[in-house]
C-alpha positions in Angstrom: 271.3 105.2 -12.9 269.1 108.0 -11.5 269.7 110.1 -14.6 268.7 107.2 -16.9 265.5 106.5 -14.8 264.7 110.3 -14.7 265.2 110.6 -18.4 263.0 107.6 -19.2 260.3 109.0 -17.0 260.5 112.4 -18.6 260.4 110.9 -22.0 257.4 108.7 -21.2 255.6 111.7 -19.8 256.4 113.9 -22.9 255.4 111.3 -25.4 252.2 110.5 -23.4 251.3 114.2 -23.4 251.9 114.5 -27.2 249.6 111.5 -27.7 247.0 113.0 -25.4 247.1 116.4 -27.0 247.3 115.2 -30.6 244.9 112.4 -30.7 241.7 113.6 -29.1 238.7 111.2 -29.1 236.1 111.8 -31.8 232.2 112.0 -32.0 230.4 108.8 -32.7 227.3 108.3 -34.7 224.8 105.6 -35.3 225.6 103.4 -32.3 222.7 102.4 -29.9 223.0 102.1 -26.2 220.6 101.7 -23.3 221.3 105.1 -21.8 223.3 108.4 -22.3 225.4 110.0 -19.5 226.3 113.6 -19.9 228.5 115.3 -17.2 227.9 119.0 -17.0 230.6 121.5 -17.5 231.3 121.7 -21.2 229.8 123.4 -24.2 227.5 121.4 -26.5 227.6 118.2 -24.2 223.9 118.5 -23.2 222.8 119.3 -26.8 224.7 116.2 -28.0 223.0 114.0 -25.4 219.5 115.2 -26.3 220.3 114.7 -30.0 221.2 111.1 -29.3 218.1 110.6 -27.1 215.8 112.2 -29.8 217.3 110.0 -32.6 216.3 107.0 -30.7 219.9 105.8 -30.1 219.2 105.5 -26.4 216.2 105.1 -24.2 217.2 107.5 -21.2 219.5 110.4 -20.5 221.3 111.4 -17.3 222.7 114.8 -17.0 225.1 114.5 -14.1 226.3 117.4 -11.9 223.3 119.8 -12.4 223.4 122.8 -10.2 220.9 122.3 -7.3 219.1 125.5 -8.1 218.2 124.4 -11.7 214.6 123.2 -11.8 213.5 120.6 -14.3 211.2 123.0 -16.1 214.1 125.5 -16.3 216.2 122.9 -17.9 213.4 121.9 -20.3 213.0 125.5 -21.3 216.8 126.1 -21.7 217.2 123.1 -24.0 213.8 123.0 -25.6 212.9 119.6 -24.2 209.4 118.4 -24.9 207.4 117.7 -21.8 206.8 114.0 -22.8 210.5 113.5 -23.3 211.5 115.3 -20.1 208.9 113.1 -18.1 209.9 109.8 -19.5 213.5 109.9 -20.4 215.6 112.8 -18.8 217.0 112.5 -15.4 218.8 115.5 -13.8 221.5 114.4 -11.3 222.2 117.0 -8.6 224.7 114.8 -6.5 228.0 115.2 -8.3 230.5 118.1 -8.2 233.5 116.6 -10.1 234.5 113.9 -12.6 234.8 111.1 -10.0 231.4 111.9 -8.4 229.9 112.2 -11.8 231.0 108.6 -12.4 229.5 107.5 -9.1 226.2 109.2 -9.8 226.1 107.7 -13.3 226.9 104.3 -12.0 224.1 104.4 -9.6 221.7 105.5 -12.4 223.0 102.7 -14.7 222.4 100.1 -12.0 219.0 101.4 -11.1 218.0 101.2 -14.7 219.6 97.8 -15.3 221.5 99.1 -18.4 224.1 97.0 -20.1 225.5 99.7 -22.3 225.8 103.5 -21.9 227.0 106.2 -24.1 229.3 108.8 -22.4 229.0 112.2 -24.0 231.6 114.7 -22.9 234.2 117.0 -24.4 237.0 115.5 -26.4 239.7 116.7 -23.9 237.8 115.3 -21.0 236.7 112.0 -22.5 239.7 109.9 -21.4 239.4 110.7 -17.7 235.7 110.6 -17.6 235.6 107.2 -19.3 238.3 106.0 -16.9 236.3 107.1 -13.8 233.1 105.7 -15.2 234.7 102.4 -16.0 235.9 102.0 -12.3 232.5 103.1 -11.0 230.1 100.9 -13.1 229.2 97.4 -12.5 231.1 94.7 -14.4 229.7 94.0 -17.8 228.5 97.6 -18.6 229.7 98.6 -22.0 230.8 102.3 -22.2 230.6 103.9 -25.5 232.6 107.1 -26.0 230.9 110.0 -27.9 233.3 112.9 -27.7 232.1 116.5 -28.4 234.6 118.3 -30.4 236.1 121.4 -28.9 239.2 123.6 -29.1 241.0 123.2 -25.9 243.8 125.5 -24.9 247.3 124.0 -24.2 246.6 124.9 -20.6 243.4 122.8 -20.6 245.2 119.8 -22.1 248.0 120.1 -19.7 245.9 120.2 -16.7 243.6 117.4 -17.9 246.6 115.2 -18.7 247.9 115.5 -15.3 244.5 114.9 -13.7 244.4 111.6 -15.8 247.8 110.6 -14.7 246.9 111.3 -11.0 243.8 109.2 -11.4 245.8 106.3 -12.8 248.4 106.6 -10.1 245.7 106.8 -7.4 244.1 103.7 -8.7 247.4 101.9 -8.8 247.9 102.8 -5.1 244.4 101.8 -4.2 242.8 105.2 -3.6 
């Protein structure tokens, strides 16, 4: 009985990992949302969020997990954000340090702005876990639209991210 159970668990883990690695989320175009949330940490994420904002597909942008030493003007210079757009529509979040705290910071921003829909922009390999955490942190009724930035993750990155996602699921099942 133990062997059978262990074999089924191993098979489920292996099939889950194959699905996770082979079917990465994709970019999304043309869909409107109230806001855009971009957790820092991956290449081209912020550029994608700003593209969505400039295209009028969202009203505001939160960049979550910004280093405390980065000043708004430095950010604007680095990403060539127009002063008007920076003042009205870009929020830099300095409170978060990981995916779970990114979700908490984003949920507070979403609630403060009374948004009903938000576009999550993150790397393709990070999307499932980021969306999972954001869905648990946001108020009921908020639609989360996934907009993945294509990347070329290593097998190691995929392996670690898959296990972080599994750990998050298990922690939620156990009430953590």
